[in-house]
C-alpha positions in Angstrom: -38.8 50.4 3.2 -36.8 51.6 6.2 -33.4 50.4 7.2 -34.8 48.9 10.4 -37.1 46.7 8.3 -34.1 45.6 6.2 -32.2 44.7 9.4 -35.2 42.8 10.7 -35.4 40.9 7.4 -31.7 40.1 7.6 -32.0 38.8 11.2 -34.9 36.6 10.2 -32.8 34.9 7.6 -29.9 34.4 10.1 -31.9 33.2 13.1 -34.9 31.5 11.5 -35.2 28.0 12.8 -35.7 25.1 10.4 -37.1 21.8 11.6 -37.6 18.5 9.8 -41.0 17.8 8.3 -42.1 14.2 7.8 -43.4 13.7 4.3 -44.6 10.2 3.4 -44.2 9.5 -0.3 -46.3 6.4 -1.3 -44.0 5.6 -4.2 -42.5 2.1 -4.6 -39.5 3.3 -6.7 -38.4 5.9 -4.2 -38.8 3.4 -1.4 -36.7 0.9 -3.3 -33.9 3.5 -3.7 -34.1 4.4 -0.1 -33.9 0.9 1.3 -31.3 -0.2 -1.2 -29.0 2.7 -0.3 -29.5 1.8 3.3 -28.5 -1.8 2.6 -25.3 -0.7 0.8 -24.3 1.4 3.8 -25.0 -1.4 6.2 -23.1 -4.0 4.1 -20.1 -1.6 3.9 -20.0 -0.9 7.6 -20.6 -4.5 8.8 -18.9 -6.4 6.0 -15.9 -4.3 5.2 -15.3 -2.0 8.2 -16.1 -4.5 10.9 -15.4 -7.9 9.4 -12.6 -7.3 6.9 -10.8 -4.3 8.4 -11.8 -4.9 12.0 -12.2 -1.1 12.5 -13.3 -1.6 16.1 -9.8 -2.8 17.1 -6.6 -1.1 18.2 -3.5 -2.4 16.4 0.2 -3.0 17.1 3.1 -4.0 14.8 5.2 -7.1 15.6 8.8 -6.9 17.0 10.8 -9.9 16.1 14.1 -11.7 16.4 15.3 -14.7 14.3 18.2 -17.3 14.7 18.9 -20.2 12.3 20.8 -23.4 12.5 21.6 -25.5 9.3 22.5 -29.2 9.3 23.7 -31.5 6.6 26.8 -32.7 4.8 27.9 -33.2 1.2 30.7 -35.1 -0.6 32.5 -33.9 -3.8 35.1 -35.5 -6.0 36.0 -33.6 -9.1 39.1 -33.1 -11.3 39.6 -29.6 -10.1 39.9 -30.5 -6.4 40.6 -33.5 -4.2 37.8 -35.6 -2.8 36.2 -33.6 0.0 33.5 -33.8 2.7 31.6 -30.6 3.2 29.9 -29.9 6.5 28.1 -26.9 8.0 31.4 -25.1 8.7 32.3 -25.2 5.0 29.1 -24.2 3.3 27.3 -21.8 5.7 28.8 -18.4 5.1 29.0 -16.4 7.3 28.4 -18.7 10.4 26.1 -16.1 12.0 23.7 -14.0 9.9 21.1 -11.3 10.7 17.8 -12.9 9.9 19.5 -14.6 6.9 21.8 -17.4 6.0 23.7 -18.5 2.9 24.1 -22.0 1.6 27.1 -22.7 -0.8 26.0 -24.7 -3.8 28.6 -24.1 -6.5 32.1 -22.6 -6.7 35.1 -21.7 -8.7 38.4 -22.4 -6.9 41.7 -20.8 -7.7 44.4 -22.4 -5.5 48.0 -21.4 -4.6 47.8 -17.7 -5.4 50.7 -15.6 -4.5 51.5 -11.9 -5.0 53.7 -11.8 -8.1 53.8 -10.9 -11.8 51.7 -12.6 -14.5 50.0 -11.7 -17.8 46.6 -10.2 -17.7 43.6 -12.2 -19.0 42.9 -11.6 -22.7 40.5 -8.7 -23.3 40.3 -6.0 -25.9 41.8 -3.5 -23.4 44.7 -5.9 -22.3 45.9 -7.4 -25.5 49.2 -5.9 -26.7 51.9 -6.3 -29.4 54.8 -4.7 -27.5 55.7 -2.9 -24.3 54.6 0.4 -25.8 50.9 -0.7 -25.6 51.2 -1.2 -21.8 51.4 1.9 -19.6 53.3 1.2 -16.4 51.3 1.9 -13.2 48.0 1.9 -15.0 45.2 0.6 -12.8 41.8 -0.5 -14.2 39.4 -1.4 -11.4 37.6 -3.8 -13.7 40.8 -5.8 -14.4 43.0 -7.8 -12.0 46.1 -5.7 -11.1 48.6 -2.9 -11.7 50.4 -2.9 -15.0 54.2 -3.2 -15.0 54.7 -1.8 -18.5 55.7 -5.2 -20.0 53.9 -7.1 -22.8 54.1 -10.9 -22.0 52.9 -14.1 -23.7 49.6 -15.2 -22.3 49.6 -18.2 -24.7 51.4 -19.2 -27.9 49.2 -16.9 -29.9 48.1 -14.1 -27.6 50.1 -11.5 -25.7 48.7 -9.3 -22.9 50.0 -6.7 -20.5 51.7 -8.0 -17.4 50.2 -7.0 -14.0 51.3 -7.2 -10.4 48.5 -9.2 -8.6 47.5 -12.4 -7.0 48.8 -15.0 -9.5 47.7 -17.1 -11.2 44.6 -15.0 -12.0 41.1 -16.3 -11.5 39.2 -17.6 -14.6 35.6 -17.5 -13.4 34.2 -18.8 -16.7 35.0 -22.3 -15.6 31.9 -22.5 -13.6 30.6 -26.1 -13.4 27.3 -26.6 -15.3 26.0 -28.8 -12.5 26.1 -27.6 -8.9 29.0 -29.1 -7.0 27.0 -29.3 -3.8 23.8 -30.6 -5.4 23.3 -32.6 -2.2 22.5 -29.4 -0.4 18.8 -29.8 -1.3 18.6 -32.3 1.5 20.1 -29.9 4.1 17.7 -28.8 6.9 17.4 -25.5 8.7 15.9 -24.9 12.2 14.4 -21.4 12.4 13.8 -20.0 15.9 11.6 -16.9 15.9 10.4 -15.0 18.9 8.0 -12.1 18.7 6.2 -9.6 20.9 3.4 -7.1 20.7 4.3 -4.6 23.4 1.0 -2.7 23.4 -0.9 -5.8 24.3 1.9 -7.4 26.4 1.8 -10.5 24.1 4.8 -12.8 23.5 5.1 -15.8 21.3 7.5 -18.0 19.4 7.3 -20.4 16.5 8.4 -23.3 18.7 5.0 -24.0 20.2 4.4 -25.1 23.8 3.7 -28.8 22.9 7.1 -29.1 21.0 9.9 -30.9 22.9 13.4 -32.1 22.1 12.3 -35.6 21.0 9.7 -34.0 18.6 12.3 -31.7 17.1 14.7 -34.6 16.5 12.3 -36.2 14.0 9.9 -33.6 12.7 10.1 -31.8 9.4 7.8 -29.1 8.1 5.0 -30.2 5.9 2.1 -27.9 5.3 -0.5 -30.7 5.4 0.9 -33.2 7.9 3.2 -31.2 10.2 2.6 -27.4 9.8 4.0 -26.6 13.3 7.5 -28.0 12.9 10.2 -25.2 12.7 12.6 -27.5 10.8 12.6 -27.0 7.0 14.2 -29.1 4.2 15.7 -26.8 1.6 14.3 -28.7 -1.3 10.8 -28.3 0.1 11.3 -24.5 0.6 12.5 -24.1 -3.0 9.7 -26.2 -4.4 7.0 -24.2 -2.5 8.5 -21.1 -4.0 7.8 -22.6 -7.4 11.5 -22.9 -8.3 13.8 -25.8 -9.1 16.6 -26.3 -6.5 19.2 -27.8 -9.0 18.7 -25.1 -11.5 18.9 -22.4 -8.8 22.0 -23.9 -7.3 24.2 -23.5 -10.4 24.4 -19.7 -10.2 22.6 -19.0 -7.0 19.7 -16.9 -6.0 17.8 -15.2 -3.2 14.7 -16.8 -1.5 12.4 -15.3 1.1 11.0 -17.2 4.0 8.0 -15.2 5.2 6.6 -15.6 8.7 3.2 -14.0 9.2 2.2 -13.3 12.8 -1.1 -11.4 12.1 -3.4 -12.2 15.1 -6.8 -11.3 16.4 -6.2 -11.1 20.2 -10.0 -10.7 20.9 -10.0 -14.5 20.7 -7.9 -17.0 22.6 -4.2 -16.0 22.4 -3.3 -19.7 21.8 -4.7 -19.3 18.3 -2.0 -16.7 17.4 0.3 -19.0 15.4 2.9 -18.3 12.7 2.0 -18.8 9.0 4.8 -19.6 6.6 5.2 -18.8 3.0 8.1 -18.9 0.5 8.9 -16.7 -2.5 11.9 -16.3 -4.8 13.1 -12.7 -4.5 15.9 -12.3 -7.2 15.3 -11.6 -10.8 13.5 -14.4 -12.8 13.0 -12.6 -16.0 14.2 -14.9 -18.8 14.5 -12.0 -21.2 17.1 -10.3 -19.0 19.7 -12.7 -17.7 22.5 -10.1 -17.1 24.3 -10.8 -13.8 22.0 -13.6 -12.7 22.0 -15.4 -9.4 24.0 -14.6 -6.3 27.7 -14.9 -5.7 30.6 -13.4 -3.9 34.3 -14.1 -3.3 36.3 -15.0 -0.2 39.8 -16.4 0.4 41.6 -18.8 2.7 45.1 -17.7 3.5 48.2 -19.8 4.3 51.9 -19.4 5.1 54.4 -21.5 3.2 57.5 -23.0 4.9 59.6 -20.4 3.1 57.5 -17.6 4.5 55.6 -16.7 1.3 51.9 -15.9 1.8 49.6 -18.0 -0.2 45.8 -18.1 -0.6 43.0 -20.1 -2.1 40.5 -17.9 -3.8 36.9 -19.1 -3.9 34.1 -17.6 -5.9 31.0 -18.9 -4.1 27.6 -19.4 -5.7 24.7 -20.3 -3.6 21.3 -19.5 -2.2 20.7 -16.7 0.3 17.7 -17.3 2.5 16.1 -14.1 3.9 13.8 -14.7 6.9 11.2 -11.9 6.9 8.9 -11.6 9.9 5.8 -9.3 9.7 2.4 -9.1 11.2 -0.2 -6.9 13.0 -2.2 -7.7 16.0 -5.6 -6.3 16.8 -7.7 -6.0 20.0 -11.0 -4.3 20.8 -10.6 -0.6 21.6 -13.3 1.8 22.7 -11.9 4.8 20.8 -11.7 3.2 17.3 -15.1 1.5 17.9 -16.7 4.9 18.7 -15.0 6.6 15.7 -16.2 3.9 13.3 -19.7 3.9 14.8 -19.9 7.7 14.3 -18.7 7.2 10.7 -21.4 4.6 10.1 -24.2 6.9 11.5 -22.9 9.7 9.3 -23.1 7.5 6.2 -26.7 6.5 7.2 -27.6 10.2 7.4 -26.7 10.6 3.8 -29.2 8.0 2.6 -32.3 10.4 2.8 -30.3 12.9 0.7 -29.8 10.4 -2.0 -33.5 9.4 -1.9 -34.6 13.1 -2.0 -32.4 13.8 -5.0 -33.9 10.9 -6.9 -37.4 12.0 -5.8 -37.0 15.6 -6.8 -35.1 15.1 -10.1 -35.9 11.7 -11.6 -39.6 11.1 -10.7 -42.4 12.2 -13.0 -44.3 13.9 -10.2 -41.2 15.8 -9.0 -43.1 19.1 -9.2 -45.7 17.9 -6.8 -43.1 16.5 -4.4 -41.2 19.8 -4.6 -44.3 21.8 -3.6 -44.9 19.5 -0.6 -41.3 19.3 0.5 -40.9 22.8 2.2 -43.4 25.0 4.0 -42.7 28.5 5.1 -44.5 29.4 8.3 -45.8 33.1 8.6 -46.5 33.9 12.2 -49.2 36.6 11.6 -52.5 36.6 13.6 -54.4 38.0 10.6 -52.8 35.7 8.0 -54.8 33.0 6.5 -53.5 29.4 6.1 -50.8 29.3 3.5 -51.9 28.0 0.2 -49.5 26.2 -2.1 -51.6 27.0 -5.2 -52.6 30.2 -6.9 -56.1 30.6 -8.2 -56.7 30.5 -11.9 -57.6 34.2 -12.0 -54.4 35.1 -10.1 -52.3 33.1 -12.5 -53.8 34.8 -15.4 -52.5 38.2 -14.2 -49.3 38.7 -16.2 -48.1 41.3 -13.7 -47.9 38.6 -11.0 -44.8 37.3 -12.6 -44.0 34.7 -9.8 -47.5 33.2 -9.6 -46.6 29.8 -10.9 -48.9 27.6 -8.8 -46.1 26.9 -6.3 -45.4 28.3 -2.9 -43.4 31.5 -3.3 -42.8 34.4 -1.2 -41.3 37.8 -1.9 -39.8 40.7 0.0 -38.4 43.9 -1.0 -35.1 45.4 0.2 -33.3 48.6 -0.7 -29.6 49.0 -0.8 -28.1 52.5 -0.7 -25.1 53.5 -2.8 -23.5 56.8 -3.7 -25.2 56.5 -7.1 -29.0 56.4 -7.7 -30.6 53.7 -5.5 -30.7 50.1 -6.7 -33.7 48.2 -5.5 -33.7 44.4 -5.4 -36.7 42.2 -4.9 -36.5 38.4 -4.9 -38.7 35.4 -5.0 -37.9 32.5 -2.7 -38.4 29.0 -4.0 -37.7 26.2 -1.6 -35.2 28.4 0.2 -33.4 29.5 -3.0 -33.6 33.2 -3.8 -33.8 34.7 -7.3 -32.6 38.3 -7.3 -33.9 40.9 -9.8 -32.3 44.3 -9.7 -34.2 47.4 -11.0 -33.3 51.1 -11.0 -36.3 53.4 -10.4 -36.3 57.1 -11.3 -39.6 58.0 -9.6 -40.2 58.3 -5.8 -42.9 55.7 -5.8 -43.2 52.5 -7.8 -46.0 50.0 -7.8 -45.7 46.4 -8.9 -47.2 43.0 -8.2 -45.4 40.5 -6.0 -46.5 37.0 -4.9 -46.8 37.0 -1.2 -48.1 34.2 1.1 -49.6 32.5 -1.9 -51.6 35.5 -3.0 -50.9 38.1 -5.8 -50.9 41.6 -4.3 -50.0 45.1 -5.4 -47.5 46.9 -3.2 -46.4 50.4 -3.2 -42.7 51.1 -2.4 -41.5 54.4 -1.3 -38.0 55.0 -2.6 -35.6 56.5 0.0 -32.7 58.6 -1.3 
């Protein structure tokens, strides 16, 4: 076989055109697989992509701002402090917060502190027997001051190292078991929230158009009866977060007020309303109660008549409310719609592949289906119609090794190397080629090949 013939064969395999052939299989099982796979694809595209994910929409994330205003008062009368009326200026710390606010519910007060010398609080590292146990100038950041080098009586039975600090020192173990400001559960907070979706030029706020001043003076948020009111009672917020206010008020905690502005702007924009939810955010693991709650310290400073600076130290326990605004808006967009439509069509194009795989591998008559699946067209004027079957006589010929009662075709190529020539012939089955190398020592070799459904003997001239 000449090199020109080999090139022509190669070009045939590169530029042969394949076109689809419609083969109707009257098999109920294959039909069920085909339609069921189609149904799954349609349900995925329509149910999940379009309805759940709204894949035909463009989206934008919310931009938000929040301000809060707390109202309420409480009265305390304990042995540690004089009777006192607490208003918003006393228990909201700091007065202005960034999307958050803090409500004071419990406290430890250390009054009339001045900078002076006093014995350290008893601790394994501060207890001493004489001055030699106290290093002058030593500073332990976990303690309360700088040591003077003296060992002083803390009580009649215990001596500790003296320190220079704000004296008397704070004893924070005297925390009240019941919250001092237990009445804080009746405080209310007005949350004002404005949002925008810049891509869609949409603006909104949680104070809806029908809300006026007289309405705000009397309304209170209730999920069932008044879900549009932006005024919340603290006790209701805590209870919806599945927590107990009085228990949480003793050592404090952190609670999230979540405002969801997720909207479908394909509908009337007036339906884009905030949805509130409440969750406790701090640790609630009963098995790990190390450093529970939420607290911090602050001081109020005074000047005595004799010019000495004095302060009242307050360790404040309370509930910190974090207002978290989130949301995504969607609106029909031609680009995501086309992209998802193309994805849906590509999924549908895979359905026949699944059905073909089942038909050609799982069905009992898969051999028959395989023979009818692919036809090779030979454009020769003298050729007879291609038969997919060999005759019994042909199949009985052992030398016709590929005569297996299926449509096969064979060609012979030569490939020249420096060493003796290697010849390859192959049999094609459904487009797959089985290669069989042979080395020939003679100039001419005869063998049988299966060609166009017929067994024929071909002589091959070996070219060196």
